[in-house]
Wavefront OBJ file of the C-alpha trace (Angstrom):
o trace
v 72.275 102.676 115.873
v 75.923 103.383 116.742
v 77.308 106.892 117.128
v 80.829 106.668 115.655
v 83.256 109.560 115.990
v 86.290 109.794 113.698
v 89.120 112.229 114.390
v 91.197 113.325 111.421
v 88.586 112.065 108.980
v 89.282 114.804 106.438
v 92.597 113.172 105.528
v 93.101 110.554 102.830
v 92.401 107.452 104.953
v 89.561 109.179 106.779
v 87.973 110.357 103.531
v 87.745 106.753 102.275
v 86.658 105.479 105.694
v 83.776 107.941 105.952
v 82.399 106.772 102.611
v 82.244 103.220 103.966
v 80.877 104.165 107.385
v 78.115 106.234 105.778
v 76.817 103.003 104.211
v 76.330 101.462 107.645
v 73.401 101.938 109.981
v 75.198 104.459 112.156
v 75.613 108.150 112.815
v 79.076 109.453 111.928
v 80.615 112.472 113.644
v 83.913 113.968 112.500
v 86.397 116.110 114.404
v 89.063 117.680 112.203
v 90.923 120.993 111.991
v 91.210 120.505 108.185
v 95.013 120.989 108.243
v 95.589 117.775 106.241
v 92.269 117.705 104.429
v 91.813 115.702 101.238
v 90.925 118.179 98.471
v 87.612 116.479 97.620
v 86.610 116.360 101.260
v 87.608 119.987 101.777
v 85.457 121.089 98.837
v 82.488 119.243 100.323
v 83.005 120.946 103.694
v 83.276 124.384 102.063
v 80.038 123.776 100.171
v 78.319 122.708 103.382
v 79.552 125.803 105.216
v 78.197 128.069 102.476
v 74.719 126.554 102.733
v 74.716 126.053 106.504
v 72.339 127.986 108.735
v 73.558 126.324 111.919
v 74.171 128.618 114.885
v 77.480 126.895 115.705
v 79.969 128.133 113.115
v 82.268 125.129 113.542
v 79.538 122.532 112.944
v 78.003 121.446 109.641
v 76.229 118.426 108.201
v 77.711 116.959 105.044
v 75.095 116.301 102.407
v 75.163 113.397 100.009
v 77.212 110.924 102.075
v 74.746 109.623 104.644
v 74.239 110.679 108.239
v 77.549 112.531 108.646
v 78.394 115.763 110.440
v 81.683 117.536 111.129
v 83.057 119.703 113.926
v 85.924 121.880 112.750
v 88.053 121.647 115.879
v 91.605 120.827 117.011
v 92.115 117.769 119.227
v 94.484 119.825 121.392
v 91.459 121.796 122.655
v 90.514 119.351 125.395
v 87.356 120.980 126.767
v 85.870 121.478 123.301
v 86.561 117.842 122.415
v 84.929 116.592 125.616
v 81.876 118.781 124.950
v 81.474 117.265 121.483
v 81.652 113.703 122.836
v 78.997 114.509 125.416
v 76.673 116.267 122.956
v 76.850 113.419 120.447
v 76.741 110.517 122.955
v 79.619 108.676 121.270
v 79.982 104.906 121.722
v 82.818 104.205 119.222
v 85.873 106.346 118.442
v 88.318 105.906 115.552
v 91.348 108.099 116.208
v 93.145 108.975 112.959
v 94.130 112.583 113.706
v 97.901 113.054 113.814
v 100.785 115.177 112.687
v 102.072 113.030 109.820
v 105.520 112.311 108.486
v 108.815 110.993 109.837
v 110.880 113.781 108.262
v 108.451 116.481 109.366
v 108.694 115.184 112.935
v 112.494 115.438 112.799
v 112.252 119.020 111.532
v 109.484 120.018 113.937
v 109.369 117.586 116.885
v 107.447 119.839 119.284
v 104.401 120.107 117.046
v 104.418 116.351 116.393
v 104.605 115.518 120.112
v 101.946 118.110 120.961
v 99.409 116.731 118.469
v 100.221 113.035 118.572
v 100.610 112.618 122.337
v 98.709 115.446 124.013
v 95.968 115.307 121.371
v 95.597 111.537 121.774
v 95.363 111.947 125.554
v 92.617 114.563 125.123
v 90.623 112.242 122.848
v 90.983 109.372 125.346
v 89.844 111.629 128.178
v 86.805 112.579 126.109
v 86.115 108.880 125.486
v 86.340 108.167 129.188
v 83.925 111.015 130.003
v 81.110 109.281 128.096
v 82.190 105.649 128.645
v 83.039 104.919 125.010
v 82.830 101.168 124.395
v 85.231 100.802 121.479
v 88.422 102.717 120.589
v 90.601 102.207 117.479
v 93.953 103.975 117.357
v 95.800 104.486 114.062
v 99.394 103.690 114.986
v 102.271 103.136 112.575
v 105.008 100.711 111.577
v 107.366 103.573 112.517
v 107.184 102.305 116.119
v 109.519 99.420 115.192
v 112.423 101.445 113.829
v 115.323 99.341 112.561
v 114.656 95.618 112.940
v 116.738 92.517 112.241
v 113.828 90.159 112.904
v 111.799 89.854 109.717
v 108.974 89.859 108.973
v 108.216 92.134 111.919
v 105.761 90.757 114.487
v 103.847 92.737 117.106
v 106.132 91.268 119.794
v 109.197 92.907 118.199
v 111.008 95.344 120.516
v 109.995 98.911 119.681
v 112.901 101.148 118.706
v 111.681 104.319 116.937
v 114.034 106.399 114.822
v 111.970 109.596 114.828
v 109.719 111.691 117.080
v 106.827 110.490 114.916
v 107.515 106.860 115.822
v 108.095 107.765 119.479
v 104.806 109.660 119.560
v 102.933 106.657 118.192
v 104.465 104.436 120.902
v 103.340 106.933 123.531
v 99.871 106.971 121.963
v 99.674 103.172 122.115
v 100.756 103.232 125.770
v 98.034 105.745 126.602
v 95.441 103.616 124.805
v 96.533 100.518 126.761
v 96.465 102.400 130.060
v 92.897 103.589 129.488
v 91.830 100.051 128.586
v 93.678 98.426 131.492
v 92.140 100.803 134.028
v 88.629 100.229 132.649
v 88.155 103.760 131.319
v 87.480 102.248 127.876
v 85.999 98.772 127.430
v 87.633 97.745 124.129
v 90.703 99.291 122.545
v 93.094 98.263 119.794
v 96.068 99.936 118.076
v 96.568 99.279 114.362
v 100.205 99.513 113.271
v 99.736 100.587 109.680
v 102.552 100.017 107.186
v 103.151 101.910 103.901
v 99.800 103.060 102.560
v 99.200 103.799 98.879
v 96.094 104.843 96.986
v 94.031 107.796 95.891
v 94.952 110.952 97.777
v 97.607 109.370 100.009
v 100.250 111.976 100.802
v 99.900 113.420 97.334
v 99.655 117.112 98.216
v 101.740 117.462 101.379
v 105.443 118.254 101.530
v 105.891 114.777 103.035
v 105.023 113.033 99.782
v 105.285 109.266 99.692
v 107.751 107.503 97.416
v 105.058 106.368 94.949
v 103.835 109.942 94.509
v 107.399 111.221 94.092
v 108.215 108.627 91.429
v 104.894 109.132 89.605
v 105.344 112.901 89.420
v 108.763 112.577 87.822
v 107.832 109.748 85.451
v 104.733 111.594 84.271
v 107.020 114.526 83.404
v 109.341 112.139 81.503
v 112.052 112.371 84.158
v 113.767 109.437 85.858
v 112.753 108.675 89.459
v 115.231 109.617 92.185
v 115.957 107.152 94.997
v 117.214 108.307 98.383
v 119.984 105.955 99.488
v 120.930 102.744 97.698
v 117.345 101.595 97.027
v 117.683 98.476 99.162
v 115.166 99.795 101.661
v 112.299 97.313 102.013
v 108.693 98.435 102.291
v 105.337 96.725 102.802
v 102.898 98.583 100.554
v 99.222 98.208 101.497
v 96.299 99.840 99.702
v 94.155 102.443 101.359
v 91.113 100.235 100.698
v 92.649 97.379 102.719
v 93.511 99.794 105.543
v 89.884 100.905 105.640
v 88.771 97.253 105.736
v 91.113 96.675 108.688
v 89.659 99.648 110.559
v 86.095 98.491 109.935
v 87.009 94.983 111.126
v 88.567 96.500 114.245
v 85.333 98.385 114.927
v 83.543 95.033 115.065
v 86.363 93.265 116.911
v 85.980 93.101 120.694
v 89.445 93.278 122.200
v 88.302 92.082 125.609
v 87.786 88.628 124.067
v 91.581 88.366 123.750
v 93.028 90.524 126.582
v 96.691 90.288 125.464
v 96.014 91.748 122.010
v 96.668 95.478 122.162
v 98.265 96.016 118.727
v 97.815 94.484 115.275
v 99.982 94.998 112.194
v 98.171 96.187 109.077
v 100.253 95.217 106.061
v 100.495 92.618 103.306
v 103.560 90.672 104.417
v 105.050 91.219 100.951
v 108.476 92.885 100.871
v 109.263 95.306 98.025
v 112.546 97.201 97.744
v 112.545 100.793 96.596
v 114.660 99.702 93.619
v 112.019 97.100 92.687
v 109.311 99.739 93.000
v 111.241 102.123 90.739
v 111.784 99.403 88.107
v 108.105 98.430 88.227
v 106.941 102.022 87.812
v 109.418 102.732 84.989
v 108.063 99.691 83.130
v 104.401 100.497 83.796
v 104.846 104.151 82.788
v 106.447 102.954 79.537
v 109.753 104.719 80.028
v 113.295 103.685 79.212
v 115.511 105.028 81.958
v 117.436 104.195 85.107
v 116.629 105.720 88.511
v 118.907 108.387 89.929
v 120.490 108.038 93.358
v 120.419 110.733 96.038
v 121.864 110.849 99.555
v 120.104 108.798 102.272
v 117.332 110.405 104.311
v 118.002 110.759 108.071
v 115.769 108.431 110.072
v 114.877 106.291 107.040
v 114.060 102.727 108.109
v 115.950 99.985 106.274
v 113.477 97.119 106.591
v 109.721 97.412 107.088
v 107.540 94.396 106.328
v 104.722 93.047 108.484
v 104.066 89.683 110.028
v 100.334 89.480 109.315
v 99.340 86.486 111.485
v 97.310 88.563 113.955
v 95.634 90.555 111.198
v 94.454 87.329 109.601
v 93.385 85.759 112.907
v 91.588 88.668 114.556
v 90.569 90.963 111.691
v 89.990 88.165 109.157
v 91.857 90.154 106.528
v 94.589 89.155 104.102
v 95.155 91.627 101.251
v 96.251 90.313 97.878
v 98.655 91.879 95.398
v 97.170 95.354 94.974
v 100.267 97.404 94.202
v 100.819 96.646 90.500
v 97.119 97.043 89.510
v 97.064 100.407 91.303
v 100.243 101.573 89.555
v 98.756 100.572 86.188
v 95.598 102.580 86.912
v 97.725 105.521 88.064
v 99.770 105.453 84.849
v 96.584 105.228 82.756
v 95.136 108.222 84.609
v 98.290 110.268 84.043
v 98.270 109.337 80.351
v 94.604 110.281 79.999
v 95.133 113.632 81.730
v 98.086 114.475 79.498
v 96.076 113.469 76.417
v 93.187 115.714 77.433
v 95.504 118.676 78.088
v 97.009 118.505 74.577
l 1 2 3 4 5 6 7 8 9 10 11 12 13 14 15 16 17 18 19 20 21 22 23 24 25 26 27 28 29 30 31 32 33 34 35 36 37 38 39 40 41 42 43 44 45 46 47 48 49 50 51 52 53 54 55 56 57 58 59 60 61 62 63 64 65 66 67 68 69 70 71 72 73 74 75 76 77 78 79 80 81 82 83 84 85 86 87 88 89 90 91 92 93 94 95 96 97 98 99 100 101 102 103 104 105 106 107 108 109 110 111 112 113 114 115 116 117 118 119 120 121 122 123 124 125 126 127 128 129 130 131 132 133 134 135 136 137 138 139 140 141 142 143 144 145 146 147 148 149 150 151 152 153 154 155 156 157 158 159 160 161 162 163 164 165 166 167 168 169 170 171 172 173 174 175 176 177 178 179 180 181 182 183 184 185 186 187 188 189 190 191 192 193 194 195 196 197 198 199 200 201 202 203 204 205 206 207 208 209 210 211 212 213 214 215 216 217 218 219 220 221 222 223 224 225 226 227 228 229 230 231 232 233 234 235 236 237 238 239 240 241 242 243 244 245 246 247 248 249 250 251 252 253 254 255 256 257 258 259 260 261 262 263 264 265 266 267 268 269 270 271 272 273 274 275 276 277 278 279 280 281 282 283 284 285 286 287 288 289 290 291 292 293 294 295 296 297 298 299 300 301 302 303 304 305 306 307 308 309 310 311 312 313 314 315 316 317 318 319 320 321 322 323 324 325 326 327 328 329 330 331 332 333 334 335 336 337 338 339 340
């Protein structure tokens, strides 16, 4: 039975991932400081803490979702992280923990660099201390910055426009260095594009564009676009991202030594204007989007070349955006109906 450790598992992607991992024949250990916790996950942790009789106040087992336990700890606390890895005898690590958001990283670069670079180094050091066999790093399409070569392949020159993107590049470099020096047997970085789905950036101040549009449309207000709306995005569902992570867990990177990063996207380009029009139609409104000033650091074109994802992860997501938006609109309608 594998002992799989997931950092940052209390967030939206991690919350969905843990549900899937708990169905496998493995022990799942979580490290999270709960700063970006999904509300459902946070409620489960609070309930576990109330009923826990464990002597370690930062450790609880989560009931009802398989063999899962959580350490409430910050990845910047290196010695504590190493101790956890040694106690739990970890053989696979999925590193999701990060300070999220391009705009937040521009406002507060020091915190982003501290968590996303120093924290990643601490996790890798912990992996090395127990000879972890498999390491999956959640990187981001933000590493590419502005690109004229589309769709964007993994060989594209990296040119980040924010400290967030720069921190992810540094994280990838650290992962490669640990793999190349034999401190970790298998390691892969997943460059995740624009994620949508239940709980994704819905509560934070760095809300995604889908959440922003949905909140306004559900209040019978027109959506507001930053810039001219020609920005291109590659929207991928949280369920497909989880599938990619699970495939990466089973993928042995040493079989193909030159593969250190894989895009996780759909390869389908959608402009922000097209998204706004789609959501206006689905939400049954009759309006035009408003236009606001451009956001500093906003990437113009972001759409993945998915050849490596198909070849190595055996994954090719279909059209999931419109069905999700329809379910979101139906949920909003049902909630408003119930509140009246």
